[in-house]
Every structure is written in structure tokens, then in C-alpha cells.
C-alpha positions in Angstrom: -6.3 1.6 -30.5 -5.3 -2.0 -30.7 -6.5 -5.3 -29.4 -4.4 -6.4 -26.4 -6.0 -9.6 -25.1 -9.2 -11.2 -23.8 -10.3 -10.1 -20.4 -9.9 -13.6 -19.0 -6.2 -13.5 -20.0 -5.6 -9.9 -19.0 -4.8 -10.3 -15.3 -7.4 -7.7 -14.3 -9.9 -8.6 -11.6 -13.6 -8.6 -12.1 -14.3 -7.4 -8.5 -12.4 -4.2 -9.3 -15.2 -3.2 -11.7 -18.1 -1.2 -10.2 -20.6 -2.7 -12.7 -19.8 -6.3 -11.7 -19.7 -5.8 -7.9 -21.4 -8.8 -6.2 -22.0 -10.6 -9.5 -20.9 -14.2 -9.0 -22.7 -15.9 -11.9 -20.2 -18.1 -13.7 -21.9 -17.7 -17.0 -21.6 -13.9 -16.7 -17.9 -14.3 -15.9 -17.4 -16.6 -18.9 -19.1 -14.0 -21.2 -17.1 -11.2 -19.8 -13.9 -13.3 -20.1 -14.3 -13.4 -23.9 -14.6 -9.6 -24.2 -11.6 -7.8 -25.7 -9.2 -5.5 -23.8 -8.0 -2.6 -25.9 -4.8 -0.7 -25.5 -5.6 3.0 -26.3 -2.9 5.5 -26.7 -3.1 9.0 -25.2 -5.4 11.4 -27.1 -6.9 8.6 -29.2 -10.7 8.5 -29.6 -12.5 5.2 -29.0 -14.5 4.3 -32.1 -16.3 0.9 -32.6 -14.5 -1.0 -35.3 -17.7 -2.2 -36.9 -18.9 1.4 -37.1 -22.4 0.6 -36.0 -22.6 -1.5 -32.8 -22.6 0.3 -29.5 -20.2 -0.7 -26.8 -19.9 -0.2 -23.0 -16.3 0.7 -22.2 -14.8 -0.1 -18.7 -11.5 1.5 -17.7 -9.0 -1.0 -16.4 -6.0 1.3 -16.4 -5.5 5.0 -17.3 -8.3 7.5 -17.8 -10.9 8.5 -20.4 -12.6 11.8 -21.0 -16.2 11.6 -22.1 -18.0 14.6 -23.8 -21.5 14.5 -22.3 -23.1 16.5 -25.1 -24.2 19.1 -22.5 -23.0 22.6 -23.1 -21.5 25.3 -20.9 -22.3 29.0 -21.3 -19.4 29.2 -23.8 -21.1 26.5 -25.9 -18.4 23.9 -25.1 -19.0 20.3 -24.3 -18.9 19.4 -20.6 -16.2 16.7 -20.0 -16.5 13.8 -17.5 -13.4 11.9 -16.5 -13.7 8.1 -16.1 -11.1 6.3 -14.0 -10.3 2.6 -13.4 -13.3 0.6 -12.4 -15.8 3.0 -13.9 -17.5 2.8 -17.3 -18.7 4.9 -20.2 -21.3 4.5 -22.9 -24.1 3.1 -20.8 -26.9 5.1 -22.5 -25.7 4.2 -26.0 -26.1 0.5 -25.0 -29.5 0.9 -23.4 -30.9 3.2 -26.2 -30.0 1.8 -29.6 -31.0 5.1 -31.2 -28.5 7.0 -29.1 -25.1 7.7 -30.6 -21.9 6.9 -28.8 -20.5 9.8 -26.9 -17.1 11.2 -27.8 -14.6 9.2 -25.7 -10.9 10.0 -25.7 -8.0 8.5 -23.7 -6.3 11.1 -21.5 -3.3 8.8 -21.2 -2.3 5.4 -22.4 -5.2 3.2 -21.1 -6.4 -0.4 -21.0 -10.1 -0.5 -21.8 -12.5 -3.4 -21.6 -15.0 -3.3 -24.5 -18.4 -5.0 -24.0 -20.6 -5.1 -27.1 -24.3 -4.2 -26.5 -25.8 -7.5 -27.3 -23.4 -9.3 -24.9 -24.1 -6.9 -22.1 -27.8 -7.6 -22.5 -27.1 -11.3 -22.3 -25.3 -10.7 -19.0 -28.2 -8.5 -17.7 -30.7 -11.3 -18.5 -28.5 -13.7 -16.4 -27.8 -11.5 -13.4 -30.2 -9.4 -11.3 -27.1 -8.0 -9.4 -25.7 -6.7 -12.7 -29.0 -5.1 -13.6 -29.1 -3.5 -10.2 -25.6 -2.2 -10.5 -26.3 -0.7 -13.9 -29.4 1.1 -12.5 -27.3 2.5 -9.7 -24.8 3.7 -12.1 -27.4 5.3 -14.4 -29.1 6.9 -11.3 -25.8 8.4 -10.4 -25.2 9.6 -14.0 -28.6 11.5 -13.9 -27.9 13.1 -10.6 -24.3 14.0 -11.6 -25.6 15.5 -14.9 -28.1 17.7 -13.0 -25.4 18.9 -10.6 -23.1 19.7 -13.5 -25.7 21.9 -15.1 -26.1 23.8 -11.8 -22.5 24.0 -10.9 -20.3 23.1 -13.9 -17.2 24.5 -12.2 -17.4 21.7 -9.6 -17.9 18.8 -12.0 -14.8 16.8 -11.1 -15.1 17.2 -7.4 -18.9 16.4 -7.4 -18.3 13.3 -9.4 -15.9 11.8 -6.9 -17.0 13.2 -3.6 -20.7 12.6 -4.1 -20.7 9.2 -5.8 -23.6 7.4 -4.3 -22.1 3.9 -4.3 -19.5 2.4 -2.0 -16.8 1.0 -4.3 -16.1 -2.1 -2.2 -19.6 -3.4 -1.3 -21.8 -1.8 -4.0 -24.1 -0.5 -1.3 -25.2 3.1 -0.8 -22.5 5.2 0.9 -22.4 7.9 3.5 -22.8 10.7 1.0 -26.1 9.0 -0.2 -27.2 8.6 3.4 -26.5 12.2 4.4 -28.5 13.4 1.3 -31.5 11.0 1.7 -32.2 10.1 5.3 -33.2 13.6 6.4 -35.8 13.7 3.6 -37.1 10.3 4.6 -37.5 11.4 8.2 -39.3 14.6 7.1 -41.5 12.6 4.8 -42.4 10.1 7.5 -43.3 12.9 10.0 -45.4 14.7 7.3 -47.3 11.6 6.3 -47.6 10.0 9.8 -45.6 7.0 8.6 -43.3 4.7 10.6 -39.5 4.5 10.0 -36.9 2.2 11.5 -33.1 2.2 11.2 -30.7 -0.5 12.1 -27.0 0.1 12.8 -24.8 -3.0 12.7 -21.1 -3.4 13.4 -19.1 -6.5 12.4 -17.7 -8.1 15.6 -13.9 -8.2 16.1 -13.2 -7.2 12.6 -9.7 -6.0 13.3 -9.0 -9.5 14.7 -10.3 -11.1 11.5 -8.1 -8.8 9.4 -5.1 -9.7 11.5 -5.7 -13.4 11.2 -6.8 -13.7 7.5 -5.4 -10.5 5.9 -7.0 -7.4 4.5 -8.1 -9.0 1.2 -10.1 -11.6 3.1 -11.4 -8.7 5.2 -12.7 -7.1 2.1 -14.4 -10.4 1.1 -16.0 -10.4 4.6 -17.4 -6.9 4.1 -18.7 -7.9 0.7 -20.4 -10.9 2.3 -22.1 -8.7 4.8 -23.3 -6.5 2.0 -24.6 -9.5 0.1 -26.5 -10.7 3.2 -28.2 -7.3 3.6 -29.0 -7.0 -0.1 -30.6 -10.5 -0.3 -32.6 -10.3 2.9 -34.3 -6.9 2.5 -37.4 -5.7 0.7 -37.0 -3.7 -2.6 -38.3 -0.7 -0.6 -35.6 -1.0 2.0 -32.1 0.5 1.9 -28.7 -0.7 2.9 -25.7 1.6 3.5 -22.0 1.2 4.3 -21.9 3.6 7.1 -18.2 3.5 7.5 -15.4 0.9 8.0 -17.1 -2.3 9.2 -20.3 -0.5 10.2 -23.5 -0.7 8.1 -27.0 0.8 8.3 -30.3 -0.5 7.2 -33.3 1.8 6.6 -36.8 0.3 6.8 -39.5 2.7 5.6 -43.1 2.1 6.9 -41.7 -0.2 9.6 -42.4 0.0 13.3 -40.2 -1.1 16.2 -41.3 -4.7 16.7 -41.1 -5.5 12.9 -37.8 -3.6 12.7 -36.3 -5.6 15.5 -37.5 -8.9 13.9 -35.7 -7.8 10.7 -32.5 -7.2 12.7 -32.8 -10.6 14.3 -33.3 -12.2 10.9 -30.2 -10.4 9.5 -28.1 -11.5 12.5 -29.1 -15.1 11.9 -28.3 -14.9 8.2 -25.0 -13.2 9.0 -24.1 -16.1 11.3 -24.7 -18.7 8.6 -23.1 -16.8 5.7 -19.9 -18.0 4.0 -16.9 -15.8 3.2 -14.4 -18.3 1.8 -16.2 -20.1 -1.0 -13.2 -22.4 -1.7 -12.6 -23.4 2.0 -16.3 -23.4 3.0 -15.5 -21.7 6.3 -18.8 -20.4 7.9 -19.1 -17.0 9.4 -19.5 -17.4 13.2 -16.1 -15.6 13.4 -17.7 -12.6 11.6 -20.9 -12.1 13.5 -22.4 -8.6 13.9 -24.0 -6.6 16.7 -27.3 -4.7 15.9 -28.9 -1.6 17.3 -32.5 -0.8 16.1 -34.3 2.5 16.6 -37.7 3.6 15.4 -38.6 7.2 14.6 -40.3 9.2 17.4 -42.3 12.4 17.2 -40.1 15.4 16.7 -36.9 13.4 16.0 -34.6 14.4 13.2 -32.3 12.1 11.3 -29.3 12.9 13.6 -31.3 12.0 16.7 -32.6 8.8 15.2 -29.1 7.6 14.3 -27.9 8.6 17.8 -30.6 6.3 19.4 -29.6 3.4 17.1 -26.0 4.0 17.9 -26.7 3.8 21.6 -28.6 0.5 21.1 -25.7 -0.8 19.1 -23.3 0.1 21.9 -25.4 -1.9 24.3 -25.5 -4.9 22.0 -21.7 -4.8 21.9 -21.1 -4.3 25.6 -23.7 -7.1 26.3 -21.5 -9.7 24.5 -21.9 -8.9 20.7 -23.7 -11.0 18.1 -27.1 -9.8 19.3 -29.9 -7.3 18.7 -30.8 -4.4 21.1 -33.8 -2.3 20.4 -34.4 1.3 21.4 -36.9 0.7 24.3 -36.0 2.9 27.2 -33.2 4.7 25.3 -33.1 8.5 25.2 
């Protein structure tokens, strides 16, 4: 294991790292830029040089294997693979009494090492970073429980049921499929209201053709930022697929839900994609379809009504909100 360079001089992109998705604080970027990038040869264990400080390791290239400390029936450590963009050692950073897990490079790898005290500085500066870390830890707990139940499916579970969309940092379709049915059942059981909003970025293919796919990715991240900043802590935002997103509003009826959709539409219209060029977003508007839970509806039926409302918003000229009044 050898020091390669500082992150700021490495050529790797911060937006490729899950933990730093949507983190645009320049002070955080400066702190991260000073962190070392290590070149780790295959089969070499990552061990902190000072022998005491805990580190968070982020894979930039290659792959790491992490021994979780859990045991199989044969009393062998369960191994988790960590690929580029993902990190290892979160718990040892958050709990100073926790020892570093056994982390070994599967192949020659470039690894960003963030010392615990520096990571805490970044967390203090950025709510987005703290939120990303909580998402990652939430996933770690769910993945660990699943490994204990079905250890033979560890690798496939880890990748297929990751609960975060890698591009936007929002919940993904797997999360939605696992959680929305339970939200619907809970709302019915408790007599609570529930509203979902489906939104589709208008003319996104045209935007990609005009500005390129990297700019298109920036546009989708901008949409995600608008949703994250405009919603309550109890609400949920999901990348439903491609340029389509969903917002879930617990304890929210039709009129309030439609007002939320209108507020999101206005904020989307005013948002900025190209920070350097200061181009506003009228060319990336979105169409919205809102639907509120009705007696006897399941999650699939609720989404279908929202989808029909979204279709009407698009056929009516786009960049507008249509509610579920009068829809089947």
C-alpha cells in the first residue's frame, strides 16, 4: 500500500462517489481534495499507518473485500465486495470504539482514505453528506439482515437491492417496490391519507441531443435536488426510471398534494442546471400527475391513477399539474 497522490490531483470525480452525491459545498470539496489516494496491490490488507485512527475508505478503481465479522454456519466470515464509488469502514468512523474491519484489495485498487476527524468536519458542514451517510448505513443494516437470512445470495442482493439510485442519490425502484405497498396498507389500516405524484421531465431526449448525456445527467441531478430541498422530512422522493420521478406524501390529501406538485413545478422551472453558464431551466420543465389513495386501492392501482394523470398533463401541453379528479 503506497501513497499515490491527493484526491484533488488524482483526476477522479467527486460526483462518482455515492457518499458525496449532491454535496456542492466548496469547503467540503477542499477538505476532500487534501485526502490521500492510496495504490493498494492485490491481496494487500488496508491498515491505517498510524495504527490507531479509523478511516473511511472509498474505492476509486478496483475492488475491495470486507470481512463483516458475521459468521456463516461454517464459522467463516461473510465477505462483502466494495466496488468503485462505494465505501467501507463507516461504522468504525462513527463508533470510535469499533475496530476497523478486515479490508483486502481483490485486485490492484486506488482507494481514497478519509480520516475520521476530517469526515466529521465534512458532516458538520454538509447536511447532504450526513443524509447520504445515513442512507448508506441504512442500506448496510438491511443488507446485513438479508445476508444472515440468505447468505448464499449476498452478492446479488447487495447490487440488485441497493436502495439508492447511483446518479441522483434518491431512493430507487427497488426501494419503492419494497416500501410503497406497506405504506398503502398502513394508510388503509390507520385511516390516513396518502398522495403520490409522478413527474416526467419534458422533452428530455431533445435536451440530451442538444447538450449531451453528461449535461443530461446534470439535469437529472438538478431535478433530484429540487425534490429533496422542497419536500418535508417525512416525504419521499424516488427515481422511478429514466427521466421519471415519484414523490410520496404520507398524511396528505388531494388538494394539499396537488399544491405540492404545483410548488415543485414552479421550482423546477426556476432551477439552474449549468452553474457556470447560468442557464435557467425552462427547457427542462416537468409534467406532473397527482393521485390520492382511495378506499380499497393497492399500490399498483394508486400508481396507475397517477400515471394516467401524468399522461393527461403531457398531452395537454406539458409543464403542468393534473390531479386525479374524475380518473378511474
